[in-house]
FIDO-609436 format. One record per residue (C-alpha): residue in three letters; x, y, z. Coordinates in steps of 0.5 Angstrom, whole numbers, padded with zeros to 4 digits, always signed. Layout:
<sites>
ALAXYZ ...
</sites>
This chain:
<sites>
MET-0092-0059+0270 CYS-0084-0059+0272 ALA-0084-0064+0277 TYR-0077-0060+0279 PRO-0075-0052+0279 CYS-0077-0049+0270 TRP-0076-0043+0267 VAL-0082-0041+0262 LEU-0080-0035+0257 LEU-0086-0030+0255 ALA-0085-0026+0249 VAL-0091-0026+0245 LYS-0093-0018+0244 SER-0096-0017+0250 PHE-0102-0016+0245 ASP-0101-0023+0244 THR-0100-0026+0252 GLN-0107-0028+0252 SER-0106-0033+0247 ALA-0100-0036+0251 ALA-0106-0037+0256 MET-0107-0045+0254 TRP-0099-0046+0254 LEU-0098-0042+0261 ARG-0103-0047+0265 SER-0100-0053+0262 LEU-0094-0052+0264 CYS-0092-0046+0269 ASP-0093-0049+0277 GLU-0090-0047+0285 ASN-0084-0050+0281 THR-0084-0045+0275 THR-0081-0038+0275 VAL-0084-0035+0268 VAL-0079-0029+0265 VAL-0084-0023+0262 LEU-0081-0021+0255 GLN-0085-0016+0253 ASN-0084-0008+0252 GLY-0087-0002+0257 VAL-0087-0002+0264 GLU-0094-0007+0265 GLN-0091-0013+0262 THR-0093-0019+0270 GLU-0101-0014+0269 GLY-0104-0020+0268 VAL-0099-0025+0267 GLN-0099-0028+0273 ASP-0107-0030+0271 LEU-0106-0033+0267 SER-0100-0037+0271 PRO-0103-0036+0278 ARG-0098-0041+0281 ALA-0092-0039+0278 SER-0085-0034+0280 LEU-0086-0028+0275 VAL-0080-0024+0272 PRO-0081-0017+0269 ALA-0075-0018+0263 LEU-0072-0012+0259 VAL-0070-0014+0252 TYR-0066-0010+0249 ILE-0064-0013+0241 GLN-0066-0010+0235 ALA-0068-0016+0229 GLU-0073-0016+0222 ARG-0076-0022+0220 LEU-0073-0022+0213 ALA-0077-0028+0211 PRO-0078-0035+0216 GLY-0072-0038+0218 ARG-0069-0031+0216 ILE-0068-0025+0222 ARG-0063-0019+0220 LEU-0060-0017+0227 GLY-0059-0010+0227 TYR-0056-0009+0235 GLY-0057-0012+0241 ASP-0055-0018+0245 SER-0058-0018+0253 PHE-0065-0017+0257 GLN-0063-0015+0263 VAL-0068-0016+0270 PRO-0067-0015+0277 ARG-0064-0016+0281 GLY-0066-0023+0284 PRO-0064-0032+0285 TRP-0067-0032+0279 ALA-0060-0028+0276 GLU-0055-0031+0277 GLU-0059-0038+0275 LEU-0061-0035+0269 ALA-0054-0032+0267 GLU-0052-0039+0268 LEU-0059-0042+0263 PHE-0056-0037+0257 GLU-0049-0038+0257 GLY-0046-0040+0252 SER-0053-0037+0247 GLY-0049-0030+0246 MET-0055-0027+0250 THR-0053-0024+0256 VAL-0057-0023+0262 GLU-0056-0017+0266 VAL-0057-0015+0273 ALA-0061-0008+0273 GLU-0061-0005+0279 ASP-0067+0001+0280 LEU-0071-0003+0275 THR-0077+0003+0275 THR-0072+0007+0273 ALA-0069+0002+0268 MET-0075+0001+0263 TRP-0077+0009+0265 ARG-0072+0010+0261 LYS-0074+0005+0256 LEU-0081+0006+0254 MET-0077+0013+0253 LEU-0074+0011+0247 ASN-0079+0006+0245 ILE-0085+0012+0245 ALA-0081+0016+0241 VAL-0078+0011+0234 ASN-0084+0005+0234 SER-0089+0011+0234 LEU-0086+0015+0229 THR-0083+0011+0224 ALA-0090+0007+0225 LEU-0094+0013+0224 THR-0090+0016+0217 LEU-0087+0009+0214 ARG-0081+0011+0215 ARG-0074+0008+0218 MET-0069+0013+0222 GLU-0067+0016+0218 VAL-0073+0019+0220 PHE-0070+0023+0226 GLN-0065+0027+0221 ASP-0071+0031+0220 ALA-0071+0036+0225 HIS-0078+0036+0226 VAL-0079+0029+0228 ARG-0073+0029+0233 GLU-0077+0036+0236 LEU-0084+0032+0237 ALA-0080+0025+0240 LEU-0078+0031+0244 GLY-0084+0033+0247 LEU-0086+0025+0248 MET-0079+0023+0251 ARG-0081+0028+0256 GLU-0088+0027+0258 ALA-0086+0019+0259 SER-0080+0023+0265 ALA-0085+0026+0268 VAL-0089+0020+0269 GLY-0084+0016+0271 VAL-0081+0021+0276 ALA-0088+0021+0279 LEU-0088+0014+0280 GLY-0080+0013+0283 ALA-0076+0013+0276 ARG-0070+0017+0277 LEU-0070+0021+0271 THR-0067+0028+0269 GLU-0067+0032+0263 GLU-0060+0029+0262 ASP-0063+0023+0260 VAL-0068+0026+0256 GLN-0063+0029+0252 ARG-0059+0022+0252 THR-0064+0018+0249 LEU-0065+0023+0244 ALA-0058+0023+0242 PHE-0059+0016+0242 THR-0064+0015+0236 ALA-0057+0018+0232 GLU-0054+0012+0233 PHE-0058+0006+0230 ALA-0056+0006+0223 ALA-0061+0011+0218 ASP-0063+0003+0214 ASN-0066+0001+0222 GLY-0073+0000+0223 THR-0077-0002+0229 SER-0082-0008+0231 MET-0088-0002+0231 LEU-0086-0001+0224 TYR-0085-0009+0222 ASP-0092-0010+0224 ARG-0095-0005+0221 LEU-0092-0006+0215 ALA-0094-0014+0215 GLY-0103-0012+0217 ARG-0100-0014+0224 PRO-0104-0010+0230 LEU-0100-0005+0233 GLU-0097-0006+0241 TYR-0098+0002+0242 ASP-0103+0001+0248 ALA-0097-0002+0251 LEU-0092+0003+0250 ASN-0096+0011+0249 GLY-0102+0009+0252 ALA-0097+0006+0257 VAL-0096+0013+0258 VAL-0103+0016+0259 ARG-0105+0011+0263 GLN-0101+0012+0269 ALA-0102+0020+0268 GLU-0109+0020+0267 LYS-0108+0016+0275 LEU-0103+0021+0277 GLY-0106+0028+0274 ILE-0101+0029+0269 ASP-0102+0032+0262 VAL-0099+0028+0257 PRO-0103+0032+0250 LEU-0098+0029+0246 ASN-0098+0021+0248 ARG-0105+0022+0247 ALA-0105+0024+0240 VAL-0100+0020+0238 THR-0104+0014+0242 ALA-0110+0017+0238 LEU-0107+0016+0230 LEU-0104+0009+0231 GLN-0110+0006+0235 ALA-0114+0009+0229 LEU-0109+0007+0223 ARG-0112+0002+0219 PRO-0109-0004+0215 LEU-0104-0002+0209 ASP-0108-0003+0202 THR-0102-0007+0197 GLY-0107-0007+0192 GLY-0106-0014+0191 ALA-0098-0014+0190 GLY-0097-0016+0198 VAL-0094-0013+0204 PRO-0091-0006+0201 ARG-0083-0006+0203 LEU-0079+0001+0204 PRO-0073+0003+0200 ARG-0066+0002+0204 ALA-0064+0009+0206 ALA-0058+0011+0201 
</sites>
């Protein structure tokens, strides 16, 4: 336990949060601030029960990276994360000073969370389902599907207070063209490695929130069902399949 103010960075995937329960119980007390560095819009749900005396800060991570081998990481882009305004923001910035990571303040965290979710529900799900890297978004039909997924998420986010417009949707779709063609996504890498997929925190979150609000999100429901139905890849005993790099 902490005899003075201390920080815990929770950076496991959403489906692994419960596996960190022992660590959170051991490390956290009333002097602890837990920064929840996870995808989605429900980062702190469930974490409070695992560390009831700690303060929780949701954080949006902006890093695209690929684990090539133990101890070897390929950084695609990004070196920052966002937190809501509060006393923790300046303290976190000081904590990460000189680390290569930047701590930014999101004045409107709800809008920032749903704007990022719009991107994640499209790029993660569609690369994982097609087993293709970001070059798949050069396909007009894939972009059209991505646009539909984003519009559904935007409608749900707006109903929950996010300040999003069609311009935000179009800008998010256009951002997919800024990725290198051979960039992948965390969900694609997880599928290739035979790990669980984080669809429940992404497309699944859109479906859950939409059902509460009575909003129809057929595309996100369909994609969630497809991701849930995926089975581990058959590698024929040759190990994890590797995707060819885009030309």
